[in-house]
ChimeraX commands (.cxc) that place a marker at each C-alpha (Angstrom):
marker #1 position 15.41,1.42,-3.58 radius 0.5
marker #1 position 13.16,-0.91,-1.61 radius 0.5
marker #1 position 10.46,-3.29,-2.72 radius 0.5
marker #1 position 7.33,-3.18,-0.57 radius 0.5
marker #1 position 4.41,-5.61,-0.76 radius 0.5
marker #1 position 0.97,-4.10,-0.24 radius 0.5
marker #1 position -1.71,-6.65,0.53 radius 0.5
marker #1 position -5.32,-6.26,1.55 radius 0.5
marker #1 position -6.39,-9.20,3.71 radius 0.5
marker #1 position -10.08,-10.13,3.85 radius 0.5
marker #1 position -12.89,-8.39,2.08 radius 0.5
marker #1 position -13.42,-8.69,-1.66 radius 0.5
marker #1 position -11.19,-11.41,-3.17 radius 0.5
marker #1 position -10.39,-9.11,-6.12 radius 0.5
marker #1 position -9.27,-6.16,-3.99 radius 0.5
marker #1 position -5.54,-6.65,-4.62 radius 0.5
marker #1 position -5.97,-6.86,-8.40 radius 0.5
marker #1 position -8.18,-3.74,-8.19 radius 0.5
marker #1 position -5.35,-1.98,-6.34 radius 0.5
marker #1 position -2.81,-3.08,-8.94 radius 0.5
marker #1 position -4.99,-1.59,-11.69 radius 0.5
marker #1 position -5.39,1.67,-9.73 radius 0.5
marker #1 position -1.64,1.99,-9.12 radius 0.5
marker #1 position -0.88,1.29,-12.78 radius 0.5
marker #1 position -3.49,3.83,-13.91 radius 0.5
marker #1 position -1.77,6.36,-11.63 radius 0.5
marker #1 position 1.57,5.74,-13.33 radius 0.5
marker #1 position 3.03,3.68,-10.49 radius 0.5
marker #1 position 4.91,0.62,-11.70 radius 0.5
marker #1 position 3.98,-2.60,-9.89 radius 0.5
marker #1 position 6.19,-5.64,-9.45 radius 0.5
marker #1 position 5.49,-9.31,-8.80 radius 0.5
marker #1 position 5.48,-10.36,-5.14 radius 0.5
marker #1 position 4.29,-13.50,-3.34 radius 0.5
marker #1 position 1.08,-11.88,-2.07 radius 0.5
marker #1 position -0.64,-8.62,-2.87 radius 0.5
marker #1 position 0.90,-5.93,-5.06 radius 0.5
marker #1 position 4.56,-4.95,-5.06 radius 0.5
marker #1 position 5.86,-1.41,-5.50 radius 0.5
marker #1 position 9.33,0.15,-5.47 radius 0.5
marker #1 position 9.80,2.93,-2.97 radius 0.5
marker #1 position 12.88,4.98,-3.85 radius 0.5
marker #1 position 12.29,7.92,-1.54 radius 0.5
marker #1 position 9.85,10.18,0.23 radius 0.5
marker #1 position 8.24,11.36,-3.02 radius 0.5
marker #1 position 7.39,7.76,-3.96 radius 0.5
marker #1 position 5.91,7.01,-0.54 radius 0.5
marker #1 position 3.83,10.20,-0.67 radius 0.5
marker #1 position 2.53,9.39,-4.14 radius 0.5
marker #1 position 1.70,5.77,-3.33 radius 0.5
marker #1 position 0.19,6.80,0.03 radius 0.5
marker #1 position -2.16,9.22,-1.74 radius 0.5
marker #1 position -3.33,6.52,-4.16 radius 0.5
marker #1 position -3.82,4.06,-1.29 radius 0.5
marker #1 position -5.81,6.61,0.71 radius 0.5
marker #1 position -8.12,7.32,-2.21 radius 0.5
marker #1 position -8.52,3.61,-2.95 radius 0.5
marker #1 position -9.38,2.75,0.67 radius 0.5
marker #1 position -11.84,5.65,0.88 radius 0.5
marker #1 position -13.83,4.24,-2.03 radius 0.5
marker #1 position -14.16,0.76,-0.54 radius 0.5
marker #1 position -17.07,-0.37,1.62 radius 0.5
marker #1 position -15.85,-3.87,2.44 radius 0.5
marker #1 position -13.97,-4.79,5.60 radius 0.5
marker #1 position -10.27,-5.66,5.32 radius 0.5
marker #1 position -6.84,-5.38,6.91 radius 0.5
marker #1 position -3.79,-3.85,5.23 radius 0.5
marker #1 position -0.39,-5.56,5.26 radius 0.5
marker #1 position 2.76,-3.70,4.24 radius 0.5
marker #1 position 5.93,-5.78,4.03 radius 0.5
marker #1 position 9.36,-4.48,3.13 radius 0.5
marker #1 position 12.97,-4.65,4.31 radius 0.5
marker #1 position 12.31,-2.19,7.15 radius 0.5
marker #1 position 9.26,-3.76,8.72 radius 0.5
marker #1 position 6.10,-5.73,8.24 radius 0.5
marker #1 position 2.93,-4.04,9.45 radius 0.5
marker #1 position -0.55,-5.52,9.66 radius 0.5
marker #1 position -3.05,-2.72,10.16 radius 0.5
marker #1 position -6.42,-3.91,11.46 radius 0.5
marker #1 position -8.41,-0.66,11.51 radius 0.5
marker #1 position -7.29,0.65,8.12 radius 0.5
marker #1 position -9.83,3.44,7.88 radius 0.5
marker #1 position -8.51,4.98,11.11 radius 0.5
marker #1 position -5.12,5.59,9.45 radius 0.5
marker #1 position -6.23,5.97,5.84 radius 0.5
marker #1 position -5.05,9.54,5.37 radius 0.5
marker #1 position -2.26,9.97,2.79 radius 0.5
marker #1 position 0.40,11.18,5.26 radius 0.5
marker #1 position -0.04,8.26,7.67 radius 0.5
marker #1 position -0.04,5.67,4.89 radius 0.5
marker #1 position 3.09,7.31,3.42 radius 0.5
marker #1 position 4.77,7.03,6.84 radius 0.5
marker #1 position 3.94,3.31,7.01 radius 0.5
marker #1 position 5.39,2.88,3.49 radius 0.5
marker #1 position 8.59,4.73,4.47 radius 0.5
marker #1 position 9.00,2.49,7.52 radius 0.5
marker #1 position 8.47,-0.64,5.43 radius 0.5
marker #1 position 10.97,0.66,2.86 radius 0.5
marker #1 position 13.52,1.43,5.60 radius 0.5
marker #1 position 13.49,5.15,4.80 radius 0.5
marker #1 position 13.02,6.40,8.37 radius 0.5
marker link #1:1,2 radius 0.2
marker link #1:2,3 radius 0.2
marker link #1:3,4 radius 0.2
marker link #1:4,5 radius 0.2
marker link #1:5,6 radius 0.2
marker link #1:6,7 radius 0.2
marker link #1:7,8 radius 0.2
marker link #1:8,9 radius 0.2
marker link #1:9,10 radius 0.2
marker link #1:10,11 radius 0.2
marker link #1:11,12 radius 0.2
marker link #1:12,13 radius 0.2
marker link #1:13,14 radius 0.2
marker link #1:14,15 radius 0.2
marker link #1:15,16 radius 0.2
marker link #1:16,17 radius 0.2
marker link #1:17,18 radius 0.2
marker link #1:18,19 radius 0.2
marker link #1:19,20 radius 0.2
marker link #1:20,21 radius 0.2
marker link #1:21,22 radius 0.2
marker link #1:22,23 radius 0.2
marker link #1:23,24 radius 0.2
marker link #1:24,25 radius 0.2
marker link #1:25,26 radius 0.2
marker link #1:26,27 radius 0.2
marker link #1:27,28 radius 0.2
marker link #1:28,29 radius 0.2
marker link #1:29,30 radius 0.2
marker link #1:30,31 radius 0.2
marker link #1:31,32 radius 0.2
marker link #1:32,33 radius 0.2
marker link #1:33,34 radius 0.2
marker link #1:34,35 radius 0.2
marker link #1:35,36 radius 0.2
marker link #1:36,37 radius 0.2
marker link #1:37,38 radius 0.2
marker link #1:38,39 radius 0.2
marker link #1:39,40 radius 0.2
marker link #1:40,41 radius 0.2
marker link #1:41,42 radius 0.2
marker link #1:42,43 radius 0.2
marker link #1:43,44 radius 0.2
marker link #1:44,45 radius 0.2
marker link #1:45,46 radius 0.2
marker link #1:46,47 radius 0.2
marker link #1:47,48 radius 0.2
marker link #1:48,49 radius 0.2
marker link #1:49,50 radius 0.2
marker link #1:50,51 radius 0.2
marker link #1:51,52 radius 0.2
marker link #1:52,53 radius 0.2
marker link #1:53,54 radius 0.2
marker link #1:54,55 radius 0.2
marker link #1:55,56 radius 0.2
marker link #1:56,57 radius 0.2
marker link #1:57,58 radius 0.2
marker link #1:58,59 radius 0.2
marker link #1:59,60 radius 0.2
marker link #1:60,61 radius 0.2
marker link #1:61,62 radius 0.2
marker link #1:62,63 radius 0.2
marker link #1:63,64 radius 0.2
marker link #1:64,65 radius 0.2
marker link #1:65,66 radius 0.2
marker link #1:66,67 radius 0.2
marker link #1:67,68 radius 0.2
marker link #1:68,69 radius 0.2
marker link #1:69,70 radius 0.2
marker link #1:70,71 radius 0.2
marker link #1:71,72 radius 0.2
marker link #1:72,73 radius 0.2
marker link #1:73,74 radius 0.2
marker link #1:74,75 radius 0.2
marker link #1:75,76 radius 0.2
marker link #1:76,77 radius 0.2
marker link #1:77,78 radius 0.2
marker link #1:78,79 radius 0.2
marker link #1:79,80 radius 0.2
marker link #1:80,81 radius 0.2
marker link #1:81,82 radius 0.2
marker link #1:82,83 radius 0.2
marker link #1:83,84 radius 0.2
marker link #1:84,85 radius 0.2
marker link #1:85,86 radius 0.2
marker link #1:86,87 radius 0.2
marker link #1:87,88 radius 0.2
marker link #1:88,89 radius 0.2
marker link #1:89,90 radius 0.2
marker link #1:90,91 radius 0.2
marker link #1:91,92 radius 0.2
marker link #1:92,93 radius 0.2
marker link #1:93,94 radius 0.2
marker link #1:94,95 radius 0.2
marker link #1:95,96 radius 0.2
marker link #1:96,97 radius 0.2
marker link #1:97,98 radius 0.2
marker link #1:98,99 radius 0.2
marker link #1:99,100 radius 0.2
marker link #1:100,101 radius 0.2
view
């Protein structure tokens, strides 16, 4: 099991709390982290599920922001989020951050 921080940088100041609400509404448990929203990634199924929620969430936003994923496997700061906002790519970033690759 790995804890991964998901943080949107820039854009609407409430974006991270909006994400936390969306994840919770989707049945994904969040955890407290220093910045952003924390999730536990236990395997591929978790990364796929969280990636799908992230993709949907990003697709509904009109503001400009970066996405930071930070876990034991890597820290990634993605500048052009909408270029990689499909569920499979976001799930791959989550797996890398969770050290599941």
